[in-house]
C-alpha positions in Angstrom: 195.5 53.3 -95.5 194.2 51.8 -98.8 193.7 53.4 -102.2 190.4 54.0 -103.8 191.1 53.9 -107.5 189.6 56.1 -110.2 189.7 55.8 -114.0 192.8 57.7 -115.1 192.7 59.7 -118.4 196.4 58.8 -119.1 197.7 55.2 -119.4 200.4 54.5 -116.8 199.2 57.1 -114.4 197.1 56.0 -111.4 194.5 58.3 -109.9 193.2 57.6 -106.4 192.2 58.8 -103.0 193.2 57.3 -99.6 190.7 55.6 -97.3 191.8 55.8 -93.6 190.6 53.5 -90.8 189.9 55.4 -87.6 190.6 54.0 -84.2 186.9 53.3 -83.6 186.9 51.0 -86.7 185.1 53.4 -89.1 186.5 54.4 -92.4 186.9 57.9 -93.7 187.9 58.9 -97.3 190.5 61.6 -97.5 189.3 64.4 -99.8 192.3 65.1 -102.1 193.2 62.9 -105.1 196.7 61.6 -105.7 198.5 60.6 -108.9 201.1 57.9 -109.0 203.6 57.2 -111.8 207.1 55.8 -112.0 207.1 54.9 -108.3 206.3 58.4 -107.1 203.0 59.9 -106.0 202.0 63.5 -105.6 198.8 65.2 -104.4 196.7 66.9 -107.1 195.7 69.5 -104.4 192.0 69.1 -105.2 189.0 67.1 -104.1 187.2 67.5 -107.4 187.5 64.5 -109.8 187.4 66.6 -113.0 190.2 68.9 -111.7 192.2 65.9 -110.6 192.0 64.4 -114.1 193.2 67.7 -115.5 196.2 67.5 -113.1 197.0 64.0 -114.3 197.1 65.2 -117.9 199.3 68.1 -116.9 201.7 65.9 -115.0 201.9 63.5 -118.0 202.8 66.4 -120.3 205.5 67.7 -118.0 207.0 64.3 -117.7 207.1 64.0 -121.5 208.8 67.3 -121.8 211.4 66.3 -119.3 212.1 63.1 -121.2 212.5 65.0 -124.4 215.0 67.4 -122.9 217.0 64.5 -121.5 217.3 62.7 -124.8 217.5 65.8 -127.0 220.5 66.3 -129.2 222.0 69.8 -129.4 220.8 70.2 -133.0 217.2 69.7 -131.9 217.2 71.9 -128.7 215.2 75.1 -128.9 215.7 78.4 -127.0 212.4 77.6 -125.3 213.9 74.5 -123.7 216.9 76.5 -122.4 214.6 79.1 -121.0 212.7 76.4 -119.1 216.1 75.5 -117.5 216.4 79.1 -116.2 212.9 79.0 -114.6 213.7 75.6 -113.0 217.0 76.9 -111.7 215.4 80.0 -110.2 212.8 77.8 -108.5 215.2 75.3 -107.2 217.4 78.0 -105.6 214.5 79.8 -104.1 215.3 83.1 -105.8 213.0 86.0 -104.8 212.8 87.4 -108.3 211.5 84.2 -109.8 208.2 85.8 -110.7 209.9 88.7 -112.4 212.3 86.5 -114.3 209.4 84.3 -115.5 207.4 87.3 -116.6 210.4 88.6 -118.6 210.9 85.2 -120.2 207.2 84.6 -121.1 206.5 88.1 -122.4 209.7 89.3 -123.8 212.0 86.4 -124.9 209.9 83.4 -125.6 207.5 85.0 -128.1 210.3 85.9 -130.5 213.0 83.3 -129.8 211.3 80.4 -128.1 210.8 78.2 -131.2 214.2 79.0 -132.7 216.8 76.2 -132.7 219.3 77.1 -130.0 222.4 76.6 -132.1 220.9 78.7 -134.9 220.8 81.9 -132.8 223.6 84.3 -133.6 224.4 88.0 -133.1 222.2 89.1 -136.1 219.2 87.3 -134.7 219.7 88.8 -131.2 220.0 92.3 -132.8 216.6 91.6 -134.5 215.1 90.6 -131.2 216.4 93.8 -129.6 214.7 95.8 -132.3 211.5 93.8 -131.8 211.6 94.5 -128.1 211.9 98.2 -128.6 208.8 98.2 -130.6 206.8 95.7 -128.4 207.0 97.1 -124.8 206.1 94.8 -121.9 204.5 97.7 -119.9 202.9 99.5 -122.8 199.6 99.9 -120.9 201.1 101.5 -117.8 200.3 105.2 -117.5 203.1 107.8 -117.1 205.8 105.2 -118.0 208.8 106.1 -120.0 207.9 106.5 -123.7 210.9 104.5 -124.7 212.0 101.2 -123.4 215.2 101.6 -121.3 218.5 99.8 -122.1 218.5 98.5 -118.5 215.3 96.5 -119.2 216.8 94.9 -122.4 220.0 94.1 -120.5 218.1 92.2 -117.7 216.5 90.1 -120.4 219.8 89.5 -122.2 221.2 88.3 -118.8 218.4 85.7 -118.7 219.1 84.6 -122.3 222.8 84.2 -121.5 222.0 82.2 -118.4 219.8 80.0 -120.4 222.6 79.1 -122.8 225.0 78.6 -119.9 222.7 76.1 -118.3 222.1 74.4 -121.6 225.9 74.1 -122.1 226.4 72.6 -118.7 223.4 70.2 -119.0 224.1 66.5 -119.2 223.8 65.7 -122.0 224.6 69.2 -123.4 221.7 70.9 -125.1 223.9 73.4 -127.0 227.4 73.1 -128.5 228.2 76.8 -128.1 227.2 80.0 -126.3 226.5 82.9 -128.7 228.1 86.3 -128.1 225.5 88.4 -126.3 226.4 92.1 -126.1 224.6 94.3 -123.7 223.5 97.9 -124.3 225.2 100.9 -122.7 223.3 102.1 -119.6 223.0 105.4 -117.9 222.7 104.4 -114.3 222.5 107.9 -112.8 219.5 108.3 -110.6 217.8 111.7 -111.2 214.5 111.6 -109.4 214.3 113.5 -106.1 211.6 114.8 -103.9 211.9 118.0 -101.9 210.1 118.4 -98.6 207.5 120.6 -100.3 207.0 118.1 -103.1 206.7 115.3 -100.5 203.9 117.3 -98.7 202.1 117.9 -102.0 202.1 114.1 -102.9 201.0 113.1 -99.4 198.1 115.5 -99.6 196.9 113.8 -102.8 197.3 110.2 -101.6 194.5 108.2 -100.0 194.8 107.6 -96.3 196.1 104.0 -96.5 199.1 105.0 -98.7 200.3 108.0 -96.6 202.0 106.0 -93.8 204.3 103.9 -96.2 205.1 107.1 -98.1 206.1 108.9 -94.9 208.4 106.1 -93.7 210.0 105.7 -97.2 210.8 109.4 -97.3 212.3 109.4 -93.8 214.6 106.4 -93.8 215.3 105.5 -97.5 213.9 102.0 -97.5 213.1 100.0 -100.6 209.4 99.5 -101.0 209.7 95.7 -101.0 211.4 95.9 -97.6 208.6 98.0 -96.2 205.9 95.6 -97.5 207.3 92.8 -95.4 207.5 94.8 -92.1 205.2 93.4 -89.3 204.2 94.9 -86.0 206.4 92.4 -84.2 209.4 94.1 -85.9 208.4 97.6 -84.6 209.3 98.9 -81.2 207.4 102.2 -80.8 208.2 102.6 -77.1 211.8 101.6 -77.3 214.7 104.0 -76.3 215.1 104.9 -79.1 212.0 103.7 -81.0 213.2 101.4 -83.9 212.2 98.8 -86.4 214.0 95.7 -87.7 214.5 94.4 -91.2 215.4 90.7 -90.8 217.9 88.8 -92.9 216.3 87.2 -95.9 213.7 90.0 -96.2 215.9 92.6 -97.8 217.3 92.8 -101.3 220.9 92.0 -100.2 219.7 89.3 -97.8 221.2 91.2 -94.8 219.2 92.5 -91.9 219.4 95.9 -90.4 217.9 97.9 -87.5 216.7 101.5 -88.2 215.5 104.2 -85.8 212.0 105.6 -85.9 212.4 109.4 -86.1 210.6 111.5 -83.5 207.9 113.7 -84.9 206.0 112.8 -88.1 207.4 109.3 -88.5 206.7 108.2 -85.0 203.3 109.9 -84.8 202.3 108.2 -88.1 203.2 104.7 -86.9 201.5 105.1 -83.6 198.3 106.4 -85.2 198.5 103.5 -87.7 198.9 100.9 -85.0 195.8 102.3 -83.1 193.8 102.2 -86.3 194.8 98.6 -87.1 194.0 97.5 -83.6 190.4 98.8 -84.1 189.8 97.7 -87.7 192.1 94.7 -88.3 193.4 93.4 -84.9 194.5 90.0 -86.3 196.6 91.5 -89.2 200.3 91.4 -88.5 201.6 93.5 -91.4 202.2 97.2 -90.8 201.2 98.5 -94.2 197.8 97.5 -95.6 195.5 98.5 -98.4 192.1 100.0 -97.9 190.5 96.6 -97.4 193.0 95.5 -94.7 195.1 93.2 -96.9 199.0 93.3 -96.8 200.0 96.1 -99.2 201.8 95.2 -102.5 203.0 97.5 -105.2 200.5 96.5 -107.8 197.8 97.6 -105.4 199.2 101.2 -105.2 200.9 101.8 -108.6 198.0 103.5 -110.4 196.8 105.4 -107.4 200.4 106.7 -106.8 200.7 107.8 -110.4 197.4 109.7 -110.3 198.3 111.4 -107.1 201.6 112.5 -108.5 199.9 114.0 -111.5 197.5 116.0 -109.3 200.5 117.1 -107.2 202.1 118.5 -110.4 204.8 115.8 -110.6 203.8 113.3 -113.3 206.2 110.4 -113.7 207.5 110.6 -110.1 208.5 107.1 -108.9 207.9 105.7 -105.4 211.6 104.8 -105.5 212.4 108.5 -105.8 211.6 108.7 -102.0 214.5 106.4 -101.4 216.9 108.5 -103.5 215.7 111.6 -101.6 216.3 109.8 -98.2 219.9 109.1 -99.2 220.4 112.8 -100.2 218.9 114.0 -97.0 221.2 111.8 -95.0 224.2 113.3 -96.7 222.9 116.9 -96.3 222.3 116.2 -92.6 226.1 115.4 -92.2 225.7 111.7 -91.7 228.9 109.8 -92.7 228.7 107.7 -95.8 229.3 104.5 -93.8 226.4 105.1 -91.5 224.2 106.4 -94.4 224.8 103.0 -96.2 223.6 101.2 -93.1 220.4 103.2 -93.4 219.8 102.6 -97.0 221.2 99.0 -97.2 223.6 99.6 -100.0 226.5 97.1 -100.0 229.1 99.2 -101.8 230.1 102.8 -102.1 229.8 102.6 -105.9 226.1 101.7 -105.8 225.5 104.3 -103.0 227.2 107.0 -105.0 224.6 106.6 -107.8 222.0 107.8 -105.3 224.2 110.4 -103.7 224.0 113.0 -106.4 224.9 116.7 -106.1 222.1 119.0 -107.3 221.8 122.8 -107.8 220.9 123.4 -104.1 224.2 121.7 -103.1 226.1 124.0 -105.6 224.4 127.1 -104.1 225.4 126.0 -100.6 229.0 125.3 -101.7 229.2 128.7 -103.5 228.0 130.5 -100.4 230.5 128.7 -98.2 233.3 129.5 -100.7 232.3 133.2 -100.8 232.4 133.5 -97.0 235.8 131.8 -96.9 237.2 134.2 -99.6 235.8 137.2 -97.8 237.5 136.2 -94.6 240.8 135.6 -96.4 
């Protein structure tokens, strides 16, 4: 193949397409443009010349930033440069929460600290950032959200800041001479949201048809919503003995797979009806849970609809994750051992599981009744 050169907007960066000779002797020009610099070439991913030239400029800018970071002295490094290392580290290691980490950095950390010299950041400046965060909420526009930013949110962002300094300290050459003391806020990790059977029925009645199946399954088997979004029909055995579905390794939060039963009754009937409906409407779609247009369901597609349905059902502020907490509590009330219940929910440790396994007033009433019967017999 030979290159067909184009005028590049940046000196030192070649812009071209490939011309390929076919077996019959004719020549065909491949559509995508490529950029070559420093002995490496990459595709711009576009067949439009104007977009390709924009890609060349972007590539040149990125290369310049990389060169600056390599030659920067610690006194010149900014917090923004350290945050770039975190994003690159998440991307290189294929972390599933890259998108979330990037959003926290761009919306919560970089606006206040990004231009500050890294070695000038101290405890006082971090405290000022915390106060700024409490007054500039990331999710200010979301309806029914907590009125006050939670300490857990601040702590997740502080972890990213600490990671940024750690990567800068380990960088060669080092971008910082020291790692500042970063103190986290006290958290209250007790989970309080639960759904009774009656409340579950009330929410189901207010939800649109396409959100009822995923709500049903979440209430019955205590799955995380992210795990359910990834389930495909090939993972579901409706006619098995017993019926079950599989969560594969790498598609769960703790990276471990597990197999869960499909309960007879509402859960099994819901999945069978859903499979029949998909076979008629969207036979080529492999995902189990879809939105109203037949696209794989994601949380941003259902968040506002869920909030509105909870308000109509008389439970404003109820979280979809409360179904998971309720599933854990139902397992305990059904007499399932903690070890088996953890297999259901996917909790790795008892300490994390216990944050979901909370005794409520109904449990106390049941315990009081049992104690009264014991004392009467005695």
